[in-house]
Legacy VTK file of the C-alpha trace (Angstrom):
# vtk DataFile Version 3.0
C-alpha trace
ASCII
DATASET POLYDATA
POINTS 247 float
-9.930 -1.564 -3.738
-9.981 2.166 -3.532
-7.860 4.350 -5.775
-5.095 6.694 -4.686
-3.739 9.692 -6.596
-0.302 9.167 -8.107
1.533 11.976 -6.351
4.591 12.129 -4.173
2.638 13.469 -1.198
1.468 11.181 1.632
-2.201 10.259 1.343
-4.294 11.454 4.279
-7.143 9.012 3.698
-7.633 5.878 5.752
-5.283 3.046 4.729
-6.768 0.598 2.226
-7.952 -2.455 4.162
-9.940 -5.162 2.421
-12.506 -7.323 4.102
-11.511 -10.976 4.720
-11.117 -11.903 1.035
-8.344 -11.551 -1.489
-8.570 -8.732 -4.092
-4.971 -6.542 -4.427
20.732 -7.395 -9.393
22.966 -4.750 -8.487
26.002 -4.186 -10.778
29.577 -5.142 -10.011
30.533 -1.535 -9.302
29.960 -0.938 -5.587
29.729 2.813 -6.188
26.788 2.406 -8.581
23.433 2.954 -6.826
21.273 -0.140 -6.718
17.742 -0.288 -8.151
16.127 0.511 -4.802
18.418 3.412 -3.889
17.564 7.067 -4.387
21.039 7.743 -5.787
21.508 11.344 -6.945
17.748 11.961 -6.799
16.958 12.206 -3.064
13.377 13.186 -3.888
12.725 10.922 -6.859
13.106 11.881 -10.521
12.021 14.792 -12.673
9.825 14.751 -15.739
10.466 12.192 -18.466
11.760 14.905 -20.817
14.350 16.011 -18.261
15.478 12.497 -17.391
15.410 10.717 -20.771
16.658 11.451 -24.244
13.724 9.606 -25.782
10.109 10.263 -26.784
7.512 10.284 -24.008
6.099 6.735 -23.842
2.410 6.131 -24.458
2.187 2.691 -22.877
-0.925 2.518 -20.656
0.998 1.538 -17.550
2.614 4.982 -17.496
0.881 7.862 -15.724
0.733 10.975 -17.941
0.864 13.313 -14.955
3.970 11.640 -13.549
5.616 11.693 -16.958
5.018 15.435 -17.136
5.728 16.415 -13.536
8.195 13.802 -12.290
7.873 10.869 -9.904
8.806 11.379 -6.254
7.212 8.245 -4.837
8.980 5.574 -2.784
9.154 2.993 -5.596
11.996 1.078 -7.248
13.408 2.467 -10.472
11.624 -0.165 -12.567
8.277 1.370 -11.536
9.146 5.003 -12.201
6.248 6.892 -13.822
3.934 3.846 -13.597
0.371 4.199 -12.328
-0.399 2.741 -8.928
-2.745 0.236 -10.540
-0.036 -0.944 -12.931
2.454 -1.386 -10.081
-0.008 -3.402 -7.995
-0.893 -5.567 -10.995
2.770 -6.287 -11.702
3.476 -7.219 -8.078
0.321 -9.349 -8.040
1.727 -11.377 -10.932
4.603 -12.551 -8.745
3.494 -12.282 -5.121
4.639 -15.000 -2.766
2.292 -17.412 -0.955
3.367 -15.741 2.288
0.809 -13.993 4.474
1.566 -11.934 7.562
-0.834 -11.262 10.436
-0.292 -8.925 13.371
-2.496 -8.490 16.398
-3.689 -4.916 16.884
-5.710 -4.967 20.073
-3.871 -1.964 21.548
-3.098 0.180 18.480
0.406 -1.194 17.906
2.765 1.326 16.288
4.825 -1.404 14.594
2.217 -2.258 11.960
3.486 0.347 9.510
6.937 -1.236 9.583
5.414 -4.688 9.065
3.438 -3.458 6.056
6.506 -1.829 4.494
8.568 -4.999 4.932
5.786 -7.205 3.583
5.650 -4.981 0.507
9.421 -5.284 0.035
9.132 -9.078 0.064
5.976 -9.147 -2.120
3.888 -10.880 0.527
0.404 -11.890 -0.573
-1.317 -9.888 2.168
-0.957 -8.337 5.600
-3.772 -9.202 8.012
-4.658 -6.673 10.716
-6.308 -8.430 13.665
-8.425 -6.446 16.130
-8.591 -2.687 15.708
-9.031 -1.523 12.142
-7.127 1.744 12.616
-3.338 1.628 12.773
-0.451 4.077 12.677
0.737 3.919 9.077
3.591 6.415 9.339
6.142 3.598 9.296
4.612 2.165 6.116
6.127 5.022 4.061
3.077 4.935 1.739
3.739 1.285 0.787
0.202 0.431 1.917
-0.896 1.760 -1.498
0.734 -1.269 -3.120
0.163 -3.937 -0.466
-3.029 -5.956 -0.005
-4.407 -5.532 3.523
-7.099 -7.667 5.133
-8.891 -6.810 8.371
-10.180 -9.406 10.841
-11.998 -8.358 14.020
-10.560 -11.332 15.903
-8.241 -14.315 15.621
-11.098 -16.645 14.703
-11.317 -14.768 11.421
-7.594 -15.241 10.748
-7.808 -18.962 11.514
-10.807 -19.332 9.212
-8.986 -17.476 6.419
-5.947 -19.723 6.815
-8.063 -22.887 6.624
-9.967 -21.613 3.577
-6.749 -20.783 1.702
-4.670 -23.777 2.807
-2.223 -21.732 4.886
-0.238 -23.059 7.833
-0.273 -20.588 10.730
3.158 -20.078 12.311
3.329 -17.885 15.413
6.535 -15.912 15.987
7.235 -15.473 19.699
10.108 -16.148 22.097
8.185 -18.414 24.449
8.960 -21.753 26.115
8.543 -24.619 23.671
9.155 -22.506 20.593
11.391 -23.807 17.793
14.349 -21.682 16.606
13.389 -20.164 13.257
17.016 -20.584 12.212
16.583 -24.381 12.239
12.988 -24.928 11.104
11.642 -25.534 7.604
8.890 -22.967 7.196
5.829 -24.020 5.177
5.660 -22.520 1.695
1.952 -21.668 2.027
2.375 -19.857 5.285
0.770 -17.243 7.517
3.218 -15.731 10.004
1.437 -14.463 13.109
2.932 -11.719 15.268
1.736 -10.311 18.570
1.866 -6.799 19.922
4.929 -5.096 21.307
5.287 -6.273 24.908
2.743 -9.062 25.460
3.603 -10.927 22.263
1.254 -13.419 20.635
-1.926 -14.013 22.641
-2.879 -17.440 23.974
-5.590 -17.639 21.320
-2.988 -16.904 18.679
-0.755 -19.697 19.914
-3.717 -22.063 19.919
-4.447 -21.239 16.278
-0.846 -21.850 15.201
0.560 -25.161 14.006
3.912 -24.191 15.514
5.631 -21.327 17.299
9.082 -20.210 16.234
11.543 -17.983 18.060
14.422 -15.753 16.941
17.833 -16.433 18.473
19.044 -13.650 20.787
22.348 -13.287 22.603
22.131 -9.993 24.536
20.370 -8.751 27.652
17.020 -7.648 26.212
14.085 -9.979 26.694
12.773 -9.380 23.172
13.395 -7.471 19.966
11.068 -4.920 18.416
7.989 -6.522 16.846
8.608 -4.777 13.530
12.190 -6.037 13.463
11.071 -9.561 14.390
8.604 -9.523 11.510
11.385 -8.562 9.100
13.659 -11.337 10.376
10.905 -13.944 10.081
9.765 -12.851 6.627
13.340 -12.925 5.374
13.773 -16.438 6.775
10.831 -17.485 4.589
12.333 -15.637 1.599
15.663 -17.452 2.002
13.882 -20.806 1.918
11.225 -20.313 -0.754
11.746 -17.225 -2.943
13.323 -17.233 -6.388
16.198 -14.841 -5.685
16.818 -14.458 -9.400
13.643 -12.367 -9.574
14.699 -9.917 -6.852
15.464 -6.315 -7.790
LINES 2 249
24 0 1 2 3 4 5 6 7 8 9 10 11 12 13 14 15 16 17 18 19 20 21 22 23
223 24 25 26 27 28 29 30 31 32 33 34 35 36 37 38 39 40 41 42 43 44 45 46 47 48 49 50 51 52 53 54 55 56 57 58 59 60 61 62 63 64 65 66 67 68 69 70 71 72 73 74 75 76 77 78 79 80 81 82 83 84 85 86 87 88 89 90 91 92 93 94 95 96 97 98 99 100 101 102 103 104 105 106 107 108 109 110 111 112 113 114 115 116 117 118 119 120 121 122 123 124 125 126 127 128 129 130 131 132 133 134 135 136 137 138 139 140 141 142 143 144 145 146 147 148 149 150 151 152 153 154 155 156 157 158 159 160 161 162 163 164 165 166 167 168 169 170 171 172 173 174 175 176 177 178 179 180 181 182 183 184 185 186 187 188 189 190 191 192 193 194 195 196 197 198 199 200 201 202 203 204 205 206 207 208 209 210 211 212 213 214 215 216 217 218 219 220 221 222 223 224 225 226 227 228 229 230 231 232 233 234 235 236 237 238 239 240 241 242 243 244 245 246
């Protein structure tokens, strides 16, 4: 895994994508900002000396530069001033056995949103299928903390799933699909999403053990692929995650 500087500025390098192998409670007061809210610091927090009436910590998971200059990254309060490596290591210690794959044969702009959501739910990895390059604006720099795996085609995803004992579940509103609201999702799971518009390819459906759909009640034929990924990931979280460990 490559290293990223611990600054508040977006990184202009290519997003970190690994080859096909694995490497990387709110209070009762409703007016009190939760642990993931910016609160009174819309651009993060200042230096440790400005924010805390305590000696500067010397624990190795803290970044000396962030302690001195402040931390304006998009991270929860528990990770303020931590190095990127320390944050990734902590998330790695409690990642879920949930993988997410999205087809990228036409440079889908939803991938950034999928990556950000996968990071929020501590998914094991996001698998980019097809084109290696993707628009990461929607990721909001969360790709620094999320393991990414690239596969040139769906055969690679299927092989990865078999090797790691993952059940592939396609998410697509197609005839014969099972409502995700009623199905028991596998714990060791790889959710497969298609591109905006065409949805999951025929090869993707063939690789999946089942296809699930998301209930809709309006006029649109489908919902945004990034939104669908969030709905499906949260369905898995509701069934399998230990909610007592959530921020």
